[in-house]
C-alpha positions as CSV (number, residue, x, y, z in Angstrom):
1,X,10.4,-11.6,10.7
2,X,13.6,-10.0,11.9
3,X,16.1,-11.3,9.0
4,X,19.5,-9.9,8.4
5,X,21.3,-11.9,5.8
6,X,25.2,-11.9,5.8
7,X,28.1,-14.2,4.6
8,X,28.1,-17.6,6.5
9,X,31.0,-17.7,8.6
10,X,33.7,-20.5,7.8
11,X,33.4,-21.6,11.6
12,X,31.5,-24.4,12.3
13,X,30.3,-25.3,15.6
14,X,32.1,-28.1,17.8
15,X,29.9,-31.1,18.0
16,X,28.8,-31.7,21.7
17,X,27.8,-35.1,23.0
18,X,24.4,-36.5,22.4
19,X,22.5,-35.5,25.6
20,X,19.0,-35.8,26.8
21,X,17.2,-32.5,26.3
22,X,15.5,-32.3,29.8
23,X,14.6,-28.7,30.5
24,X,15.4,-27.8,34.3
25,X,17.0,-24.7,35.7
26,X,20.9,-23.9,36.7
27,X,22.9,-21.2,38.5
28,X,26.8,-20.2,38.5
29,X,29.4,-21.3,40.7
30,X,33.0,-20.2,40.3
31,X,34.5,-23.7,40.5
32,X,32.1,-25.2,37.4
33,X,32.3,-22.3,34.9
34,X,35.2,-23.3,32.9
35,X,36.1,-25.1,29.5
36,X,35.0,-24.0,26.0
37,X,31.2,-22.9,24.7
38,X,29.9,-22.7,21.4
39,X,27.5,-19.4,20.6
40,X,25.7,-18.9,17.5
41,X,24.0,-15.8,16.1
42,X,22.8,-15.1,12.7
43,X,23.6,-11.3,12.0
44,X,26.9,-11.0,10.3
45,X,26.5,-6.8,10.9
46,X,26.8,-7.7,15.1
47,X,29.7,-10.3,14.5
48,X,32.7,-7.7,15.5
49,X,30.8,-6.5,18.3
50,X,30.2,-10.0,20.0
51,X,33.9,-11.2,18.9
52,X,34.9,-8.1,21.3
53,X,32.4,-9.3,23.9
54,X,34.0,-12.6,23.9
55,X,37.5,-11.5,24.1
56,X,36.6,-8.8,27.1
57,X,34.7,-12.1,28.5
58,X,37.7,-14.6,28.4
59,X,40.1,-11.9,29.8
60,X,37.8,-11.5,33.2
61,X,36.9,-15.2,33.0
62,X,40.3,-17.1,31.5
63,X,39.1,-20.5,32.2
64,X,36.2,-20.1,29.8
65,X,36.6,-19.7,26.0
66,X,33.6,-18.7,23.5
67,X,33.7,-20.2,20.1
68,X,31.4,-17.9,17.8
69,X,29.5,-19.2,14.9
70,X,27.8,-17.1,12.6
71,X,25.0,-18.5,9.6
72,X,22.4,-16.7,7.6
73,X,19.0,-16.8,8.8
74,X,17.5,-19.8,7.0
75,X,20.6,-22.0,7.4
76,X,21.0,-20.8,11.1
77,X,17.5,-22.2,11.9
78,X,17.7,-25.4,10.2
79,X,21.0,-26.2,11.4
80,X,19.9,-25.4,15.1
81,X,16.9,-27.6,14.7
82,X,18.9,-30.3,13.3
83,X,21.5,-29.7,16.3
84,X,18.7,-29.9,18.8
85,X,17.6,-33.4,17.1
86,X,21.3,-34.7,16.7
87,X,22.5,-33.8,20.0
88,X,25.1,-31.3,18.9
89,X,23.3,-27.7,19.2
90,X,25.4,-24.8,20.3
91,X,25.4,-24.3,24.1
92,X,24.2,-20.7,23.8
93,X,22.5,-19.4,20.8
94,X,20.3,-16.0,19.7
95,X,16.8,-16.6,19.8
96,X,13.6,-15.1,18.5
97,X,10.2,-14.5,19.7
98,X,8.7,-16.6,16.6
99,X,10.7,-19.8,17.8
100,X,11.4,-19.9,21.5
101,X,7.7,-21.2,22.2
102,X,8.4,-24.5,20.5
103,X,11.7,-24.9,21.8
104,X,10.3,-24.3,25.1
105,X,7.5,-26.6,24.8
106,X,9.8,-29.6,23.8
107,X,12.3,-28.8,26.5
108,X,15.1,-27.7,24.4
109,X,15.9,-24.8,26.4
110,X,17.3,-24.3,29.9
111,X,15.0,-22.1,32.4
112,X,17.5,-19.3,33.7
113,X,15.1,-18.4,36.9
114,X,17.6,-19.9,39.4
115,X,20.4,-17.9,37.8
116,X,18.5,-14.6,37.9
117,X,17.5,-15.3,41.5
118,X,21.0,-16.4,42.9
119,X,22.7,-14.0,40.8
120,X,20.8,-11.3,41.6
121,X,20.0,-10.0,38.2
122,X,18.3,-6.6,38.0
123,X,15.6,-6.9,35.1
124,X,14.6,-3.4,35.5
125,X,17.5,-2.4,33.5
126,X,16.3,-3.3,30.2
127,X,13.7,-1.2,28.0
128,X,10.2,-2.0,29.6
129,X,8.5,-5.2,28.6
130,X,11.3,-6.8,27.1
131,X,12.4,-9.2,29.7
132,X,8.9,-10.2,30.2
133,X,8.7,-11.2,26.5
134,X,10.9,-14.4,27.4
135,X,8.8,-15.9,30.1
136,X,6.9,-18.8,28.8
137,X,3.7,-20.3,29.3
138,X,5.1,-22.3,32.1
139,X,6.3,-19.3,33.9
140,X,9.9,-20.0,33.4
141,X,12.4,-17.6,31.9
142,X,14.2,-18.8,28.8
143,X,16.1,-15.9,27.5
144,X,17.7,-12.5,28.7
145,X,17.1,-9.4,26.7
146,X,20.2,-8.4,24.1
147,X,18.3,-5.7,21.8
148,X,15.2,-4.4,20.5
149,X,13.9,-3.0,16.9
150,X,11.2,-1.0,15.1
151,X,10.5,-0.2,11.8
152,X,10.7,3.0,9.7
153,X,11.3,4.0,6.2
154,X,14.7,4.0,4.4
155,X,14.6,6.4,1.5
156,X,17.1,7.4,-1.2
157,X,17.5,11.3,-0.5
158,X,18.5,11.8,-4.2
159,X,15.5,10.4,-5.7
160,X,13.1,12.0,-3.0
161,X,15.0,15.5,-4.0
162,X,14.3,14.9,-7.8
163,X,11.0,14.2,-7.1
164,X,10.4,17.5,-5.6
165,X,10.0,16.2,-2.2
166,X,11.2,17.6,0.8
167,X,12.6,15.3,3.8
168,X,10.3,17.0,5.9
169,X,7.2,16.2,3.9
170,X,8.5,12.4,3.7
171,X,8.5,12.5,7.5
172,X,5.1,13.7,7.9
173,X,2.9,11.3,5.6
174,X,-0.3,9.7,6.5
175,X,-2.0,6.7,5.3
176,X,-5.5,5.2,5.0
177,X,-6.5,1.9,3.3
178,X,-9.0,3.7,0.9
179,X,-6.8,5.6,-1.2
180,X,-3.5,5.2,0.6
181,X,-3.2,8.8,1.6
182,X,-0.5,11.1,1.0
183,X,1.8,7.9,1.7
184,X,0.5,6.4,-1.6
185,X,0.6,9.8,-3.3
186,X,4.4,10.0,-2.4
187,X,5.0,6.5,-3.7
188,X,3.2,6.8,-6.7
189,X,5.3,10.1,-7.8
190,X,8.7,8.4,-6.7
191,X,7.8,5.6,-9.2
192,X,9.6,6.3,-12.7
193,X,9.0,4.0,-15.7
194,X,11.9,3.7,-18.4
195,X,10.5,6.5,-20.4
196,X,10.5,8.8,-17.6
197,X,7.1,9.0,-16.6
198,X,6.2,9.3,-13.2
199,X,3.6,6.8,-11.5
200,X,1.0,9.8,-11.4
201,X,1.7,11.1,-14.7
202,X,-0.4,10.3,-17.9
203,X,1.2,7.7,-19.7
204,X,2.9,5.8,-17.3
205,X,4.1,2.4,-18.2
206,X,3.7,0.3,-15.4
207,X,4.8,-2.8,-16.7
208,X,8.3,-1.2,-17.6
209,X,9.2,0.4,-14.5
210,X,13.2,1.7,-13.7
211,X,12.5,2.7,-10.3
212,X,9.8,1.9,-7.7
213,X,8.3,4.2,-5.3
214,X,8.3,1.5,-2.5
215,X,10.7,-1.8,-2.5
216,X,9.0,-5.1,-1.6
217,X,10.9,-8.2,0.1
218,X,8.1,-10.5,0.4
219,X,4.5,-10.7,1.2
220,X,5.3,-10.9,5.0
221,X,3.9,-14.2,5.9
222,X,1.8,-13.9,9.1
223,X,3.7,-11.2,10.7
224,X,4.4,-8.6,8.3
225,X,6.9,-7.1,10.4
226,X,8.6,-4.9,8.1
227,X,5.9,-4.8,5.1
228,X,2.4,-4.0,6.5
229,X,2.2,-4.7,10.4
230,X,2.9,-0.8,10.7
231,X,-0.1,0.1,8.7
232,X,-2.7,-2.6,10.0
233,X,-1.9,-1.7,13.6
234,X,-3.2,1.8,12.9
235,X,-6.7,0.5,11.8
236,X,-7.0,-1.0,15.5
237,X,-6.2,-4.6,13.9
238,X,-4.1,-7.1,16.1
239,X,-2.8,-10.4,15.0
240,X,-4.3,-12.1,17.9
241,X,-7.0,-12.1,20.5
242,X,-4.1,-11.3,23.3
243,X,-0.4,-11.3,23.2
244,X,1.6,-13.0,24.0
245,X,-0.3,-16.4,23.9
246,X,-3.0,-15.7,21.6
247,X,-5.2,-18.8,20.5
248,X,-7.4,-16.9,18.0
249,X,-5.9,-15.1,14.8
250,X,-7.9,-12.5,13.1
251,X,-7.0,-12.4,9.4
252,X,-10.5,-12.6,8.9
253,X,-11.0,-9.1,10.2
254,X,-12.5,-6.6,7.2
255,X,-10.0,-3.8,8.6
256,X,-6.9,-6.3,8.0
257,X,-8.0,-7.6,4.5
258,X,-8.7,-3.9,3.4
259,X,-5.5,-3.0,4.1
260,X,-3.9,-6.1,2.7
261,X,-5.8,-5.2,-0.7
262,X,-4.7,-1.8,-0.7
263,X,-1.0,-2.8,-0.2
264,X,-0.8,-5.7,-2.9
265,X,-2.6,-3.0,-5.1
266,X,0.6,-0.9,-5.2
267,X,2.0,-3.7,-7.2
268,X,-0.8,-4.1,-9.8
269,X,-0.3,-0.2,-10.2
270,X,3.5,-0.5,-10.8
271,X,4.4,1.5,-7.9
272,X,5.9,-1.8,-6.0
273,X,7.7,-4.9,-7.8
274,X,5.6,-7.7,-8.5
275,X,6.2,-10.6,-5.8
276,X,7.4,-13.0,-8.7
277,X,10.3,-10.8,-9.5
278,X,11.5,-10.3,-5.7
279,X,12.5,-14.6,-5.2
280,X,15.9,-14.8,-4.7
281,X,16.6,-11.1,-4.7
282,X,17.5,-8.7,-1.7
283,X,15.1,-5.8,-1.4
284,X,18.0,-3.8,0.5
285,X,20.3,-4.3,-2.5
286,X,17.8,-3.2,-5.0
287,X,17.6,-0.2,-2.7
288,X,21.3,0.2,-2.9
289,X,21.2,0.0,-6.9
290,X,18.9,2.6,-7.1
291,X,15.7,0.6,-8.0
292,X,13.7,1.6,-5.3
293,X,13.2,4.9,-3.5
294,X,11.7,3.8,-0.2
295,X,12.0,0.8,1.5
296,X,10.2,0.0,4.9
297,X,12.8,-2.1,6.9
298,X,14.0,-2.7,10.5
299,X,16.5,-0.8,12.7
300,X,18.7,-3.7,12.6
301,X,19.4,-3.0,8.9
302,X,20.4,0.5,9.4
303,X,24.2,-0.2,8.8
304,X,23.3,-2.0,5.8
305,X,21.1,0.8,4.1
306,X,23.5,3.7,5.2
307,X,26.6,1.5,3.6
308,X,25.8,1.8,0.0
309,X,28.4,3.5,-2.3
310,X,26.7,6.5,-4.3
311,X,23.6,6.3,-2.2
312,X,22.9,9.0,0.3
313,X,20.2,7.3,2.9
314,X,17.7,9.1,5.0
315,X,15.4,7.6,7.7
316,X,11.8,8.7,8.0
317,X,9.2,7.6,10.4
318,X,6.1,5.1,9.3
319,X,3.3,7.1,8.0
320,X,0.2,8.1,10.6
321,X,-2.7,6.1,10.2
322,X,-6.6,6.2,10.3
323,X,-6.2,6.4,14.1
324,X,-4.0,9.5,13.7
325,X,-0.8,7.9,15.0
326,X,2.1,6.0,13.7
327,X,2.7,2.4,14.9
328,X,5.6,0.0,14.7
329,X,6.0,-3.8,15.8
330,X,8.3,-3.9,18.8
331,X,10.6,-7.2,18.5
332,X,13.1,-8.3,21.0
333,X,16.2,-11.0,20.7
334,X,17.5,-12.6,23.6
335,X,20.1,-15.4,24.3
336,X,19.3,-18.8,25.1
337,X,20.8,-21.8,26.5
338,X,20.1,-25.4,24.9
339,X,19.0,-27.7,27.6
340,X,21.7,-30.5,26.4
341,X,24.7,-28.3,27.0
342,X,27.7,-30.1,28.8
343,X,28.5,-26.9,30.2
344,X,25.8,-25.0,31.9
345,X,27.7,-23.0,34.5
346,X,29.8,-21.5,31.8
347,X,26.7,-20.9,29.2
348,X,24.9,-19.1,32.4
349,X,27.9,-17.1,32.8
350,X,28.1,-16.3,29.1
351,X,24.5,-15.2,28.7
352,X,24.8,-13.0,31.9
353,X,27.5,-11.2,30.5
354,X,25.7,-11.0,27.1
355,X,22.8,-9.3,29.0
356,X,25.2,-7.0,31.2
357,X,26.0,-3.5,30.2
358,X,29.5,-4.4,29.7
359,X,28.6,-6.4,26.5
360,X,25.8,-4.0,25.6
361,X,27.7,-1.0,25.7
362,X,30.2,-2.7,23.4
363,X,27.4,-3.6,20.9
364,X,26.0,0.1,21.4
365,X,29.5,1.5,20.4
366,X,29.2,0.1,16.8
367,X,26.2,1.6,16.2
368,X,24.4,-1.6,14.5
369,X,21.4,-2.3,16.9
370,X,19.8,-0.6,19.7
371,X,20.6,-3.2,22.9
372,X,18.1,-3.9,25.6
373,X,19.5,-2.2,28.4
374,X,18.1,1.5,28.6
375,X,21.3,3.1,29.2
376,X,23.1,1.2,26.4
377,X,20.3,2.0,24.0
378,X,21.1,5.4,24.7
379,X,24.7,5.0,24.0
380,X,23.5,3.3,20.7
381,X,21.6,6.2,19.5
382,X,24.6,8.8,20.4
383,X,27.0,6.2,18.6
384,X,24.7,6.4,15.4
385,X,24.5,10.2,15.8
386,X,28.3,10.3,15.5
387,X,28.2,8.8,12.5
388,X,25.9,11.2,11.0
389,X,22.9,8.9,11.1
390,X,19.6,10.3,12.7
391,X,17.9,7.4,14.0
392,X,15.0,8.8,15.9
393,X,12.3,7.7,13.2
394,X,12.7,4.3,15.0
395,X,13.3,5.6,18.5
396,X,10.3,8.0,18.3
397,X,8.1,4.6,18.7
398,X,9.6,3.9,22.0
399,X,9.4,7.5,23.2
400,X,5.8,8.0,22.2
401,X,4.4,4.6,22.9
402,X,3.2,3.6,19.6
403,X,4.8,0.1,19.5
404,X,2.8,-3.1,19.7
405,X,4.3,-6.7,20.2
406,X,5.5,-9.2,17.7
407,X,2.7,-12.1,18.2
408,X,4.2,-14.6,20.5
409,X,2.1,-17.9,19.9
410,X,2.3,-21.6,20.0
411,X,2.6,-23.1,16.1
412,X,4.3,-20.3,14.9
413,X,5.9,-22.5,12.3
414,X,2.6,-24.0,11.3
415,X,0.8,-20.6,11.4
416,X,3.6,-19.3,8.9
417,X,3.0,-22.5,6.7
418,X,-0.6,-21.8,6.4
419,X,-0.1,-18.0,5.7
420,X,2.7,-17.7,3.6
421,X,1.0,-19.2,0.6
422,X,-2.0,-17.4,1.4
423,X,-0.2,-14.1,1.5
424,X,1.7,-14.9,-1.4
425,X,-1.3,-15.7,-3.5
426,X,-3.1,-12.1,-2.7
427,X,0.1,-10.2,-3.5
428,X,0.5,-12.0,-6.8
429,X,-3.0,-11.0,-7.6
430,X,-4.1,-14.7,-7.9
431,X,-6.5,-14.4,-5.1
432,X,-8.8,-12.0,-3.5
433,X,-7.7,-10.6,0.1
434,X,-11.2,-12.2,1.0
435,X,-9.7,-15.6,0.6
436,X,-7.7,-14.9,3.8
437,X,-10.7,-15.7,5.9
438,X,-10.1,-19.1,4.6
439,X,-6.7,-19.5,5.8
440,X,-7.6,-17.9,9.2
441,X,-9.8,-20.6,9.8
442,X,-7.3,-23.4,9.1
443,X,-4.5,-21.1,11.4
444,X,-7.4,-21.1,14.3
445,X,-8.1,-24.8,14.0
446,X,-4.3,-25.2,15.1
447,X,-5.4,-24.3,18.5
448,X,-8.2,-26.5,19.0
C-alpha cells in the first residue's frame, strides 16, 4: 500500500464536538464558509506544498483558516479511526482507495455530489479514471482527486556500473516466473557477499550478503503494490473478478502462486533480504546506505530516493513480463470530508481548492508527486526534470496504457488481516505458495 513514512508533526488536531456521523451532501455558500478547519495528511514530503496551499487559500478566503496535521502512515489511520469513533476526527483528510469503502459504508464521509453539481466542477481535468475511483457502490462521490502514482525501479548508479551493467540495459529487462529472465540475472549479478563474490559466481555465500540485488520492504499483504503486483499483472492475473467492487479474489490462481514462489525464492537464493531482517527497518534507508542495488517503489518516493548523500540514484521502468508488456498498479489519492464536521461549507471549499489547479500547480512545483490534474501532472514532470530527475519510468505507464487499478473492495482491512500472515509465511519459507489457496478461500468467505 501507498506509505510514505515521515517524522510526526508536533501539531495535534483540535478536538471537534461529538457529532452523529450521518452521510449526506452539502454545497458551499459564501455566508457559511468561515472559521477554522482541520486538515490531515500522512506524507511529510508533501507537507511544505500543502502549507503553501493553505496560505494561498486563506489569502483568497480570509474568513477560513486551515490547520494542518501530518502523521506517519500507521499512526495516521489509527488516530483517524479513533477520531471517527470519538467524534473528533479532522474536518478534511487525505484518503486512500483501500480505506474509503469502509468509511463510506459506515456513513463517516460527506458525499460531494451536490458540491460538484452546484459549484460546476469539471471532473474531466483529471487524468483518466481518477475521479471515477471515488464513487462508492451507492453511487455517491466521496473524494476529489489529488494525485496519482505508479511503480518503477530505483537503482544505485555506481553499483550498477561496478557490476558492468549499463543504465540502458537496466531499462530493458524482461521477466518470467520460470527462471526470472534477464531481471533475475541482473538481480543476481548485482548481489555481492561480504567476500566480494557476486550472486551468480561460484562460491557466493548467500548467508553473508553485503549488497542485495533487490531490496525488500515486506510481503505486500494482499495488494503487493510495490513488491510484486507489477509482475503478477504481466501474467494476465488480476486481484479480483472485477474492479472496483470485486467480490471474488484470485489468490488461488496458479499464475499468481507461481509468481510469488519465484519472488520469494530470491530471498532463499540470497539475492533479496529475508523477511525477518526487514522488521522495523526502512527499505529506502537500506538503499541509501548502499545495501541494495535496486528497490521497486512508488513515484511518491522519488524525493526520498534521490536525496541520499553519496548515492546517485537512477530510475528504470519495471521489467516486461510474459505478455510482452510492463505493468504498474495505478493508485490515486483524494481528499475527503468527515461526515461529522461542524463546518461543512468551509470544508467543501477547502476540498475544492485542493482539487483545483491553483493548489495542484503548487504541489507540482515542489517535484514530490504527480498531481491528479493533467496539466499539473505535466508541470510536475517538468519540475522533476529541472531537478535533474528523469521520471519517465513512472509516466510511461500512463502514456502506454500499462496501468491497472488498485483493488477497490469492501472488507479491505479484513482481507489484509488474512493475507498479511499468509504472505509472510510464504516469503519466510515456512509455507509453500500453494497454501495461498487456503487463504483465498477465507478471503472469499468474507463476501458470502
